[in-house]
N, C-alpha and C positions, 0 to 999 in steps of 0.2 A: 504494500500500500504506500502510495505517495500522497501525502495529505497537504492540501493547500488551504490555508485560512484566508477567506476573502472578506474584506470589510470596506467601509467607506460610509460617509454621511448620507443622509436622506437626499435623494435626487442627484446623487453623484454619478450614477451610471453603472452600478453593480450588476443590474439585470442584463445589460448589454454584454458585459464581460462574462458573466456566468453562462449566458446562452451560447456565446461563441465557444467557450471552453467545452461545453456539452456537445456542441457540433463536432468538435475535434475528438470526442470520445471520453471526456471526463464524466464522472458521476457527480451529480449535483445534489447536495443536501441543504435544505433551507432551515436555519435555526428558528426563524419565526413560525414556520409551519409546524415544527416539532413542539414549539411552545403552545401552539393551539391544540395539538394532539394531546399534550400533557394534561389538559383540562377539558378534554372533549366529553360529551355526554356518556355517562357510564364508566368513566375512567377512575382509577384510584386517585389521581390528582384532584379531580373535581369533588370527589367525596371528602378529601382532606380540606379543600377550600371551604366547602359547606360547613364542615365541623369547626373550622377556625373562624369563619365570618358570618355564619348563620344562613338559614334557608332563603333570606331575602336577596342573596346574590345568585339564586338559581331561578331560572324562568319556569313558568308552568309546564313547559314541554321538556324540562330536564336539562337545559343547557345553561352555560355560564352567562349571567347577566353582566357583561363587561362594564357597562355604564355604572351599574350599582356598585360593583367591586371597585371601580376606579374612584368613585366618590368617597369610598372608605379609605383607600390607601394613598390617594394622591397627595394629601397634605399631612400624612402621618408616617414618618420614616420607620417607626417601630413596626407598624402594621405592614408596610411595604416589605420590610425585612422578613416578616412571617410568611408573606406570600411568596417571596423569592425562595425561602427555605423549603417551600412545597414544590414550586414549579421547577427550579433549577435541577434538583436531583432527578426528577422525572425526565427532563430534557436530556440530561447526561445518560440516563438509562436508555432512552430511545436512540440517542446518538450511537451508543455502543452497539445496539441492535442493528442499526443501519450499516455501520462499518462492517460488522461480522457478516451480515447478509451479502454485502457487495464482495467482500474479499474471499468469502467461501468459494465462490465460483471464479474469481479473478484476483488471485493473490497480489498481482502487481498493479492493481487498479489505481488510477489517478482519481482522487476524490476532492472535489471542491466543496468545502463547508462554508456556506454563506452566513456570516455572523455579523450583522450590522453593529452590534454592541460589543464586539470583541475586546476593545480596550476598556470600555466602561465596566463590563461584567468580569473582566480579568479571566477570560476564557483561556484555559491552559491545556491544550491538547498537544500531542507530540508532533507539532507542525514541521513539515519539511520546508515550507515556504509560506510567508505571510504577504499577501498582496492587498494594497489599499487602492481604491479608485477615488480620485480627487478632482474637484472642480471648484473654482472660486465661489464664495458665498453668494455673490450677486447672480451668478449663473444658476445656482441651485434654487435661489428664491424665484427667479424667473420661471424655471421649469415647474416648480410647485404651483405657481399661479396659473401657468398656461396649461399644464398637463393634468393637474389634480384639483384645480378649481379652488385653491386656498386663497385667502386674502394675504396681503403682504405681511401683516402682523402675525397671522397664523404660521406662515412659512418661516419667518424669522424666529418665532417662538419654538417651533419644532427643531430648527437647526441649533438654537442656543442650548437646548437640553442635551445635545450629544457632545461627544469628545471633539476637540478641535482637529483640524487637518494636521497640525504640528504633532499632536499627541499620537495620532494614528501613524504618521510617518516615522515616529521614533521607534515603533515596534515592527515596521514593515521592512521586508527584504526588497520588494518591488513596488514602485508607485506608477500607476497608470493615470495619465492626465486625460480626463474626459471633457475638457473645456472646448475642444475643437469639434470637428464633425464626427458622426458615427463611424465613418470609414477610418478616420484617424484612430479612434478608440479601438476598433477591430484590428487594425494593423499592429497596435501595441500588444493586443491580446494574442495575436498570432505569434509575435516575437516571444512572448512569455511562454506559449505552448512549446515553441521550438526549444527554448531553454530547458523546460521540464523534460522533454523527450531526450535531449542530449545528455541529461543527468541520470536518466533511468538505465 
């Protein structure tokens, strides 16, 4: 297994990079998707969340009421820590399952683990390479407004809650600059893939 940690701020262009790497044959795992699975209906994680925060965070159809839970933990660091103590171990378990499932049939697989909060959450896997995708804040604000319908204040608020570009680059082995065209981002991603192949 060759494990690539892929990170970058919101609207930086991680999706473009991960899709291109998958086209080259890498296996893509999305940490955000695993976090959703960790508290999916009927899961051990959701049961633990209900025990910790009460049935008011569960919808009538048995799913997590994210808005209700957010209202509880957003302004309370201690309760957020409780939530993270439930979700993070479940995500780690699901991650190990995904790694094992992929490498069972393909021991030399290249896995791209897409972790937006790699720096903030101090995610510590046996990375072979950490890649961050970066674009200037103003570019990302524009993308969030144009592509996701956010207001400028909403966009800047989301960006301000994440690690800075400098913090991500401190831990990264490779920086992909996505401030130009999509073709330029893809060209950098192709060069990254060639680097990975040459090292395997």
